[in-house]
N, C-alpha and C positions, 0 to 999 in steps of 0.2 A: 418560284423564277427559273426560265429554261436557258435564259443568254446573259451575258453579263455585257450591255453595251455603255452605260453611262454609269458611272459611280453613282451618280443620284438615283440609281433603281434600286441601291442597296438599303436595305434597314440597318437601323444600330445594331440589332439582333446579327444578321447578316454578316454585317462587315465584322464585327467582333468574331463571327464563326470562322471566315476564313481567316483574319488575323491568329487565331488561337492554332488553329488548322496549321497554320503555316510554322509556326514555333515547332509544331511536333513533326513537321516534315523538314526543319532544319537541325533538328536533334538526331534524326533519322540519317542525315546525312552526313553525322560525323562518325559512321559506323564503316568498316572496313569496306563490305558488300555495299553499296550507294542504293540498289536496285530494288524497290518494289513490285509487288505482282498484281498490284490493285486494277489495273487499267488494261492487264493482259488481254489481247485480242481486239483492243477497240483502237481506231484509225482518227489519229490528228492532223488534220490539215493544216500547213502554215501558208496562208493565201496572203503573199506579199507583192500588192501594188509598187511598193515605195521602198529603197535600199532602208535597210536597219541593222546591221550587225548585232549589234548590244541584243534588242528586242527579239529578234528572230533565234538567236541561238539559246537566248534565256528559256523562250518557249519549247524549243524543241529539246532542250536538258531537261527541262521538266518533264516534259510526255515520255521522255525515254526510260527517266528514273522510275518512271511509273508502269514501266512494260508495255507501252502502249507501241503501235505502229505510226511512225509519222512519214507524212509526204509532205516536203518541201516544195510550194508553188511560186515559182518568181515568173512576174509579169515578162521582164524580158527575156528573149529567145523562146516565147512560148506563142499560143495561138493568142493570146492579149493582143498581144504586139501586131500582129495581124487583122485586128479590129473586132476579136471574139467579144461581146457584152459581160457584162456583170453575171447576167441571168444562165447565159448560156455555160457562164464556166460553173457557176453554181450548180447548174444542173449536172452538169460532167461529175463534180464532186459528189453529189445526191447517187450519181450513178455507181461511183467507187465502193458509196457507203461509208462515207465521212460519219464520225460519231461527233467530233466538235471541228469547229473550222476557225481557226483564229486569223481575223482578216485585219489588214494593214491597208489604208488605200488613201488617195491624196483628196477624195472629196468628202467634203464632212457628210455625216450620214448615211455614207455605204454601208456600214455595218449593223445600222438599224434598219434599213433597207433590207439585208438579208433575213434579217432575224423578222422582220414584220412580215414579209412574201411568201415564207414557207416554201421556198427554194431547195433549201436543205432540211432535212429531217433534224439534223443533228445540233448541238448548241453551237452559237456563234460567239465568241469572245472578239470585242474590240480591242484590236493592239495599236490603234491610233487611227482615226478618220480628220482627214484636213486639219483644221485649226478648232476641231468638235472637242473630243477626249480622248484621254487614255485609260482608262480605268483601272488597268493592272500596276499600272506606274505610281496611281495615288496609292494604292493599296501599298506597293511595297515602300513608297516613302512614309506611309502612316504605321506600317511594320517597325521601319529602323527607328522611327521617332520612339516608339513604345519600348523599344529594345536598348536605346540612348539614356531616354529618360526616365528608364524605371516604371513604366505602365501607362496607366489612364491617361488619354491626352485631353479631357474634358478638362476646361478653363486655362490651358497651355494657350500660350501666342506664339502664332506661327506669322513671319512675315516672306512674304513672296515677292521678290525683287526682279524687276525687267520686262522684258516684253509679253505682257500679257496678252496682247491683241493676238498675237499669232501662234500663242501656246496651249496646245491642248492637255498639255500636263497642269498647268494653273487652273484652269476651267474643273478638271477633273477634281484636283486636290480640295479646289473650295468647298467642291459638293460634298466630299468624303469626310474632309476636316469639320464641316458645321454639322454632320450628321453626329461625329464623333466626341461634339461639344468643344472642339477648339475654336479657339479668336482668331479670324484670320484677316492678315491685313497685307493690302497689294500697294508695292510703292514700284511707281512707273512714271515717266515722261508722259503728260496728256496725250502726245501722238501715240503712245501703245497701250494704252487702255481702252478697251472695245465699246461701244455704245453699249447703252443697257445695264452697263456693270452697277450701276445703282439698284439695281434689282439682284443682284448676288447676294448671299449669307455673307457676306464680307465688308470690312472698312476699306477707304482706297484713301491712298494719299500722293503727292508727288514731293515728298519732301523725307528722303529715306533716313538721315541721320537723327531727327530725334526720335524714330522709334526703336533703333537699335539697340539702347539697353533695357528694354522693356521686353524685348523677343526672348524666348524660349528656344525657337528655331529661326535661323534666318536661310530661305532657299534661293539660290541664283537660278535664273532661267537664261539659257542659252541666247544670245544676240546670234541670229542668223545674218551670215554676210551679204548677202544680196539686201537685206534692211538697212545697211550701212549706206548703201547707193541712193536709197530710196525716200531721202530727205526726214526720216521718222525723227532723226536727230542729228545734230550739226555733223559731228565727227565721231569716231570710235573711241578718240581722246577724251573728248568732251563729255560723251557717256559713262566713260572709266571714271571721271572724275567725279561725277555725279551722282552714279549708281553702283559702280564697282568695289565689290569688296577686297578691301587691301587689308595689312596688317594694323592700321590706325584706324579702321572701322572694328573690323577683330577684336581691337583692345579693348573697345567698349563694352562688348557683350558680356553678362553676366557670367559668371562661375556655373560651367554645366551645360551653357547653352551649344548648340551643335550649328554647324554649317553644311548645306545639302546643294546638293546639281545635278539633276535629272542626265546631264552627259547629252553628246560630248561637248567639251567643255573648249572655250576660248578662253586660255591662259591670257591673261595679262588684259584683257578685255572686261568681261564682267564678272572674272575672278582671278587674283592673283596665284601665282606658282607657290608663293610662300604659305596662303591660306589654304590652296585645295590639299597642299600635303600637309597641312598642321593637325594637332591632335583632335582640334573640333570636329576637323571633315569625317562626314561618312560617306564620301562620295563611291569608295571601293568597296563599302558593306553595300552601299544599296544594289550595286551589281549582282553580289553575292546572293543578298536577299531576295534580289528577285525571282531565281531559281525555284525556292522554298514557297515564294509567296505563288507563284505562277502553277506550281506542284498543287498548291491548297485548291484553289480556282478549278480546275482541270478535275480535281478528286470530289470536289462537293458538285459541281455542273453535273457531270457524268455521273455520279453516285446516286443523284437526285436531292441532295440535302438542300440545296438553295432552292430547289423548286417547293418543297414541303416546310422547309423552316424547322426540321428535324436533321438532328446530328448522327448520321451513319457511325462514327464511334459507341455511341452508346449501346 
């Protein structure tokens, strides 16, 4: 595998290789000098057509800690804002000698198009495309679950709550967690479940509360403010009453169950401050783990391990 476009592209062995490598990267980050010389002389381009402080900084930190040269390319204020096509931008990056392009785009399929056309010789990493996928977020979520739950995710029950329809995080998590053997349940209003969701490797429900006591993980998805005015649900207060993670719902969870959120949060809508800041919450850890996981992805892609299936550390 030359690229990481979809979480569904990863076999179980490949996914575990990324997660195990991320654990080694995390251990190395405890050293006084955090930099590794692994990707010295390589160039990683962050090609972001959408704003995303958290993801962009995470990829930038990951590449720099591996000693790669990093070019941050924002669509705002660039030739893209003057009408330059994705192809022409890609050809420019190719001319610069990009070894990896981390792309975030509002159009679903943009990362796949870059990977399939060969406009860029380097590895393509999907950092979020439209409402399609966000595979490194799913990997960092799985990594966080493994660390907090103590190992293998096979048989674990993961409850994902909220706006599945517009969530690339939900799609990637369902695919990756199924590959890792977890049972995934999507809890959402019928208006926020996508057409064809019955084909996904998961269960769906409209009723959150009966699922809580059985869950090892509850992941709240962000309710985008624009959805609140588009009649997907009656009001933010009504949504919070039926699907918000509050102290009463958290109290139903079994001992050891964790609460997750991909961020940014709407405190008081999909999750209360009390739950977000509780001992069950992994939200801050997810951000920290994102750097280790993205280091692992860049290291393995540029080192060829995800292409050959071999471990470069062996």
